N, C-alpha and C positions, 0 to 999 in steps of 0.2 A: 504494499499499499504506499502511496505517495501523499504526504501532507503538503497542501498547497496554501501558502500564506498569501491572501488574495484580497484585492478590491477591484471592482469592475472598471478599470481604466484600460487604456491601450496596452500598456505593458502587462497588466494582469491577464487580459484576454488572450495574449499570445499564448500563454501557458495552458489555459483551459482548452483552447482550440487545438493545440498540439496533442494534449492528452486525449482528446475526443478522436482526433484523427488516427492516433496509434491504438485506440482501444484500451488504454491503460487505466487501471482503477486508481481513483485519487479521492481525497477527503479535503473539503474546503474549510479553511480556518480564516474567517474574516479578519482583515486588518483595516480598521476604520481610519483611513488617513485624514479624514476631516476632523475626527475627534482625538487624534494624537497617538493612536495605537502603535504607530510605527516608532515611537520613542520609548516604548516599554522595554525594560531590560531583557525580558524573555525573548522579544523579538530581535533586539540588537544582538543577542548572542548568536543569532542565525544570519542576520543581515546588518553587518556593522555600519553600512552606509545609510541606515534607517530609511530604506526604500523597499517597497514590495514590487514585484513578487519574489518569494523565496520558496524553497522546497526542502522537505526531508524525505529522502527515499529509504524507507525502513527495510527494503529488500535489496539494498545495493550490495555488491560484492565486497566482502571485508567488513560489513556492518553498516549501520545507518549513515547516510551521507547527507549533509546539509549544503545548500548551495544557494547563492544569491546571484543577481544579474540576469535579466531576461534572456540575453543572447546566449550566455553560458548554459542556462537551463535548457534552451531549445537545442543546442548542440548535444548536451548530455542525453536528453530524452531521445533525440534521433539516433545517437550511437547506441543506446541502451536497447532501443526497439528495433534497430536495423531499418528504419523508415525515414523517408523525406530528406536524406542526406546521402548522396552517392558515395561509394567507397573509393573509386579511383580518384587519384590526387587531382587531376586536371578539373574534373566536374565538381569534386567536393569543395575545393578552394574557390571555385567560381561562385558556388552557392554561399560559402562563408563570407566571401568579400561583399556580397549583397546584404548579408545579415549584419555585418559590421558597419556597412553604409547606413543601414537603418538605425542601429543603436548609437552610432556616432553623429549622424546627420539628421535624417528625417524626424526621428523621435525628439531629440532635444530642440531642434528648430521649431517643430510643430507645437512642442509643449510651451515654448516661449511665446509663440503666436497665441495660443489658448490664453496664457497669462495676460498678456498686454492688450489683446482684443476683447477679452470676455471678463477677466477677474480683477485686474489691477484697479485699485481704488482711484486712480487718476489716469486720465488718458494722456498718453505721451505719444505725440504724433511720429516723432522719429523712430521710436521703438516699434510702434504699430506698423509703420511702413517697412522698417528693416526686416521684421520677421515675416510679415505677409509676403514680401517679395522674394525672401529666401526660400520659403516654403514653395512658392510658385516655381522657383528655379529647380528645386528638388523634384517637384512633380514633372517638370519638363524632362529631367534626366530619366525618371521612370517611363514617361510617355515614349521617349525615343527608344529605349530599350525594349518596351513592350510592343513596339512596331516591328521588332525583329523576331520576337519570340512569344509564344502563348503566355508564358510566365516569366518572372524576373530573371531567373537563371536557366531558362530552358523549359525543363520539366517543373511540375508543382513541387515545392520544397519548403523548407523552413524559411527561406528568404521571403516567400510570400506570406507565410504565417506571421513573420516579424512585421511586415509592412502594412498589411491589411487593416489591422485594428486602428492604426493611426489615420488611415485615409477615411475611416468611418466618420470622423469629425472634420471633414474637409470644410464644412461651412464655418466651424469655429476658427479655422485658419484663413478665412477669407478667400477660399478657393471654390471655383465652379468646375465640376468634372466635365462639363461640356466643352471646356477649353483644353481638355486632355483626353481626346477620345479613345486612345489605347488604354489609359489608366481607367477610364470609365468602363470599357469592355471587360478588363481584368477584374476590376473591383466587383462588377455584377457576377462574373463567373465564379470567382472565389466565394463570394457571399451566398451563392446558391448551394454550395456544398453542404450536405446534411451535418457533418461534423463541425463545420464552421458555424452553422446556425446554433447548434447545441452549445458549443463552447462560448459563443458570443452571448448567449442567453444567461450563462451562469452569473448570479448576482444581481440580475435586473430588478429583483424585488427588495434589495437592501434599502431600507426606508430612507436613511439619511443620504443616500446617493441620489435619490429622486427628488429630494427637497432642496430649495435654494440654500447656498452656503451662507451662514451668518458671518458677521465680522470676527467673531471669536474663532469660527472655523478656519477663515482665511489666515488669521494670525498664526494658527497652529500649522496649517499646511505649508504656508510660505515662510515659516520661521521668523516671523516679525515680532519685535518688541512693541509694546503699546505706543512708545514714543515715535518709532519708525512708521507704524501704521497711521498715526495721526498726522505725521508730516506728509506721507504719501497721499493722504485723503484730502489735503488742502487744495 
């Protein structure tokens, strides 16, 4: 059994989608990032960067294995299951390059777009423009590649699982998928997969995720002191 420390965000959904695709048994342990669960000592013992997702594989070879960082978890699950990551070096590292592209580029830039376009207590035009246009650049990178292949790295793989949950919130990033027809085609095809639907639905009924964030929630999530939040809100 695999324990998944989870909240229904883009990074969290990568892991539930992967587990559903591989048919692996898992147990969800909610980490309510709006309420500060990510700072609890028991979670920090698994994920020292106070970010979810994280997992504990109780059936790992050599004993229970704890792991944080979504890209590392995807690679681990792919290698454990023998699915969605080719074994030959050329194809394997082509897939991993796109996984690292997502965890180092698309995810962080889209996350900053979410923050400045949706959550920031003060509208900062420079930041809003900076991250909106950078996300558009990254979508263009995907669109060009998806004009050559059905999926990001050729065949369906963990590269697609890494990227898809972040494209779900394209509107939060100021993007219109009609501007990226190859991304739109890919997004709809991946989203139609039964395992993706099941994985994306995990946590949809978590109450505090469906309710607007309070100022206290924002301070916890963005690690802001009271005086910092007050300054930003002016």
